[in-house]
PLY file of the C-alpha trace (Angstrom):
ply
format ascii 1.0
element vertex 54
property float x
property float y
property float z
element edge 53
property int vertex1
property int vertex2
end_header
10.60 20.51 -11.52
12.67 22.90 -13.79
15.96 21.49 -14.45
15.90 18.28 -13.16
18.31 16.38 -15.22
21.04 18.40 -13.51
20.80 16.88 -9.76
20.94 13.44 -11.75
24.43 11.05 -12.34
26.52 11.97 -15.48
25.80 8.63 -17.09
22.20 9.21 -16.44
19.28 10.90 -18.13
15.13 11.06 -17.93
14.94 9.40 -21.72
16.84 6.28 -19.71
14.44 6.80 -16.55
11.78 6.89 -18.34
12.88 3.48 -20.57
13.42 2.03 -17.10
10.53 2.76 -15.69
7.89 1.17 -18.65
9.28 -1.82 -18.08
7.85 -3.37 -15.15
3.78 -1.79 -13.77
3.91 0.50 -10.41
2.65 -2.84 -8.67
5.54 -4.35 -9.62
7.93 -1.82 -8.30
6.17 -0.85 -5.53
7.07 -4.92 -3.88
11.21 -4.19 -6.13
10.99 -1.46 -3.81
8.94 -3.24 -0.38
11.92 -6.27 -0.82
15.06 -3.76 -1.20
13.33 -1.66 2.33
13.07 -4.83 4.38
16.76 -6.25 3.11
18.44 -3.30 4.27
16.05 -2.88 7.37
16.74 -5.83 8.51
20.63 -5.75 7.22
20.85 -2.04 10.02
18.95 -4.76 12.79
21.82 -6.85 12.18
24.58 -4.47 12.11
23.23 -2.24 14.70
25.64 -2.14 17.90
22.67 -1.39 20.66
19.40 -3.42 20.94
16.08 -1.79 19.92
14.48 0.84 22.55
11.55 -0.25 24.31
0 1
1 2
2 3
3 4
4 5
5 6
6 7
7 8
8 9
9 10
10 11
11 12
12 13
13 14
14 15
15 16
16 17
17 18
18 19
19 20
20 21
21 22
22 23
23 24
24 25
25 26
26 27
27 28
28 29
29 30
30 31
31 32
32 33
33 34
34 35
35 36
36 37
37 38
38 39
39 40
40 41
41 42
42 43
43 44
44 45
45 46
46 47
47 48
48 49
49 50
50 51
51 52
52 53
C-alpha cells in the first residue's frame, strides 16, 4: 500500500511495527489474537441486553 504510514497513529511507524512483529512467530500471534477475540466475544455476550437469536 502506498503511503501506508500516513494511516498510523502519530507515535507509530512501520519500523516499530516490524520490530513488534518479529518478536513472535505467526503461530504465536495467531494464538494471541484468538485469545483476544474470545475475550471480546465473551464480553459482548455478557453485556448484550438481548438474548441471542435462534
